[in-house]
Each structure stands twice: as C-alpha cells, then as structure tokens.
C-alpha positions, 0 to 999 in steps of 0.5 A, a space after each residue: 500499499 505504501 508503495 502504491 502511495 509512493 508511486 502515485 505521489 511520484 507520478 503527481 510530482 512528475 506531472 506537476 514538474 511537466 506542467 510548471 516547465 510548460 508554463 514557466 520555461 516555454 520560449 518567448 518570441 521577440 518580435 523583429 521590428 523592421 527599420 522604418 521607411 527612409 523618407 529620402 526614398 519616398 518619391 512622387 510623380 505628378 501627371 496632368 490630364 486634359 479633359 476636353 475643351 469644356 470640362 475641368 482637367 485633373 492631376 494624378 499623383 503617383 507613389 513611386 514606391 507603390 506604382 499606384 495613384 495616391 491622389 487626384 485633384 480637379 483642375 481647370 479647363 485644359 491644364 497644360 503645364 506644371 511646376 513644384 516649388 523647390 524641395 516641396 510638394 506644392 504644385 501649380 498648374 497652368 489652366 490654359 483655357 480659363 485663365 487660372 493657375 491651380 495650387 495644391 499639395 501633391 498627396 492631397 486631393 483638396 483643397 485646390 486654390 484657384 488663382 485667377 490671371 488679370 484680364 480686362 472685364 471686357 475681355 471676351 471670350 476667354 482665354 485672354 491670358 491663355 497660360 502655357 508655361 510655369 517656372 520657378 527656382 525659388 519658394 516665394 514666387 512662381 512665374 506664369 507665361 501667357 500668350 495674351 495680355 488680358 485685353 482681348 482673346 489670346 488667340 486673336 491677340 497672337 494672330 495680330 502680333 501682340 506680345 505675351 506676358 509673365 505673371 508673378 504669383 506670390 506663394 505666400 497669398 496665392 495672388 498675382 502681384 505683377 504682370 510683365 510684357 514679353 515677346 510674342 507666344 512664349 513657349 519655354 521659360 527657365 529661371 537660374 538656380 540662384 534666382 538672379 535671372 529669368 529667361 523666356 523663349 518667345 517662339 513668335 507667330 510664324 513670321 520670324 519674330 521670335 525673341 528671348 526675354 531676360 527678366 531680373 527676378 529681384 526688381 521684376 524689370 526686363 533687362 536689355 536684349 541678349 547681345 552677341 559677343 561681336 556686338 549687336 542684339 542677338 537675333 532669334 527665329 523661333 526659340 521654343 525652349 530655355 534651360 539653365 545650367 546648375 551653376 547658374 552661369 549659363 542658359 541655353 536656348 533652342 531655336 527650332 526655326 534656326 536649328 540651333 542651341 545657343 549658350 548665353 553668359 547670365 552675368 551679361 546676357 551675352 552670347 558665348 557659344 552656338 551649335 546647330 542641332 537641325 531645324 525642327 529640333 523642339 525639346 531640350 533637357 539639361 542633365 546636372 549629373 553629367 553636365 550635358 544638353 540632350 536635344 530631340 529633333 522629330 524632323 531628323 529623327 535624331 537626339 544630339 548630346 552636347 557637352 555643356 561644360 564648355 561653350 563650344 557645346 561639342 557633340 559627345 556621342 551619336 545615339 541611334 535614330 529614333 522615329 519621331 522623338 517627342 521627349 526624353 528623360 535622363 536617370 538622375 543616376 546618370 546611367 541611362 536616358 530614355 526617349 519617347 517616339 511615335 509613328 503614325 499610320 492610318 490615323 493609328 499612333 504606335 508609341 514606344 520608348 527607347 532606352 540608351 546608355 548614357 556613357 556611349 549612347 548605345 541603344 540598350 532596349 526598345 520598349 513597346 507601349 501602345 498602338 491606339 487612334 491618334 487623338 493628340 497630335 496637336 498636343 505639345 507633349 503627346 508623349 511626355 517622359 519623366 524619371 523618378 528621383 531615385 532612378 527606379 522608374 520612368 514614366 510616359 504620359 501617353 495622351 492618345 492612349 489615356 494612360 501613363 506607362 510605368 517602366 521599371 528601370 532595373 530590367 527596363 520592362 513595362 510594369 503597367 499602364 496606369 489609366 487616367 481618370 474617367 473623362 466627361 466624353 461620351 462612351 465610344 459605343 453604346 453601353 460602353 464606359 467613358 474614355 479616360 482623360 489625356 495625360 498632357 504632362 508628367 513632372 517628377 517630384 522630389 
C-alpha cells in the first residue's frame, strides 16, 4: 500500500514538474521590428490630364514605391503645364482655357486653390491670358508665361502680333502681384538656380519674329536684349525652349526655326556659343549629373548630346536614330536616358520608349507601349517622359492612350499602364464606359 502511495505521489510530482515547465520556461518570441521607411526614398510623380475643352482637367499623383495613384485633384479647363516649389510638394498648374493657375499639395486631393490671372472685364471670350508655361527655382514666387496680355482673346492677340506676358504669383497669399510684357507666343521659360535671372523663349507667330526676354527676378524689370559677343542684339527666329545650367552661369536657348542651341552668359546676357542641332529640334533637357544637354529633333529623327561644360557645346555621342522623338528623360544616377517616340499610320499612333546607355549612346532596349487612334497630334507633349528621383522608374504620359506607362529601370520593362481618371466624354459605343482623360504633362517630384 505504501509503495502504491509512493508511486502515485511520484507520478503527481512528475506531472507537476511537466506542467510547471510548460508554463514557466516556454520560449518567448521576441518580435523583430523592421527599420522604418527612409523618407529619402519616398518619391512621387505628378501627371496632368486634359478633359476636353469644356470640362475640368485633373492631376494624378503617383507613389513611386507603390506604383499606384495616391491622389487626384480637379483642375481648370485644359491644364497644360506644371511646376513644383523647390524641394516641396506644392504644385502649380497652368489651366490654359480659363485663365487660371491651380495650386494644391501633391498628396492631398483638396483643397485646390484657384488663382485668377488678370484680364480686362470687357475681354471676351476667354482665354484672354492663355497660360502655357510655369517656372520657378525659389519658394516665394511662381512665374506664369501666357500668350495674351488680358485685353483681348489670346488667339486673336497672337494673330495680330501681340506680345505675351509673364505673371508673378506670390506663393504666400496665392495672388498675382505683377505682370510683365514679353515677346510673342512664349513657349518656354527657365529661372537660374540662384534666382538672379529669368529667361523666356518667345516662339513668335511664324513670321520670324521670335525673341528671348531676360528678366531680373529681384526688381521684376526686363533687362536689355541679349547681345552677340561681336556686338549687336542677338537675332532669334523661333526659340521654343530654354534651360539653365546648374551653376547659374549659363542658359541655353533652343531655336527650332534656326535649328541651333545658343549658350548665353547670364552675367552680362551675352552669347558665348552656338551650335547647330537641325531645324525642327523642339525639346531640350539639361542633365546636371553629367553636365550635358540632350536635344531631340522629330524632323531629323535624331537626339543630339552636347557637352555643356564648355561654350563650344561639342557633340559627345551619336545615339541611334529615333522615329519621331517627342521627349526624353535622363536617370538621376546618370546611367541611361530614355527617348519617347511615335509613328503614325492610318490614323493609328504607335508609341515606344527607347533606352540608351548614357556613357556611349548605345541603344540598350526598345520598349513597346501602345498602338491606338491618334487624338493628340496637336498636343505639345503627346508623349511626355520623366524619371523618378531615385532612378527606379521612368514614366511616359501617353495622351493618345489615356494612360501613364510605368517602366521599371532595374530591367527596363513595362510594369503597367496606369489609366487616367474617367473623362466627361461620351462612351465610344452605346453601353460602353467613357474614355479616360488625356495625360499631357508629367513632372517628377522631389
């Protein structure tokens, strides 16, 4: 009997020990907390969408890391161009058909502030200003180039040989503080990084009366005309683009009519260099990483690469021909550049993106985009290209297709076509869905 009691007591003690071990000494799982995301790698892309002449356009903000739209804002009629305040997420968009500029934060759909450009109360029909381009390198002011001066319909104004204007918006209170007369049909504008000069490329109205206006952003006065080094005022046929070098010492003017790129010393507004890039060249981009200028020419189907470190503007490499190049983007890391091109047959626009190695200009890859009915032939930026700040993505706003192509640069493949917001246009067929809006401009955020 005693032995039985001892065996029962031993079994009870054994079970107690097992139970105790299970409760007191079971392993403790220590959670592994991942490192928080680095804000330096959070980047965005802004796409501006048109919605026909009678309906408000929109913006789409794309999260680079998520390959998705994170915000969409309602804009004015026919938005055409945008700019961001330096190192900030505040966007300004030129609404060309209702004489306004929209202001909003990239990641917030609302509120959208509407800034009205000055015009005569008797001016009808609008647009009387017709804003087409924005620029700034400072946080206090945004500059708006418009075709008109606010006194009559802008199209009639240009046809009669009237000059355009640059309006100055105070970012502190979102109002126009000054309007400055410039040349006929301003088409491009650039402020030097040190905010000491603002240049406007005025394309003219086809009569060879183009010009370049130099403005002092400090006192907002127009400077004397740019002069040739040999004396006399510089002559321009149809300048369409201007860009500033990163050291603010030079600006470069692309004249589509003359087919030239001209280097201007910003200290004295004197021409110090000029090279030929072929008549019809209409897009120019400065790459601060390599100190190069990239110029595309849809007439000659070429891209020129110029050395901007000297005033000789020597050609560096000769990339392969590109069928009707429309725009280009350079990766911020300097490794590659991407050229969007289009070919049209039977009213169908076939778009593509060509990838080039920046070191030697060799063609790396061709990326097919879409083949759709061409509806944006008259749009300045039918296929606009931009690169993300972290070099991980390239974006192509496809106006004809109503989407933005997202290219993954690690293997240069098309990830997806992100559709633009639904438009106010009728469905192409009974019972169908309305078509998307039309991307007309793409801008890389910080």
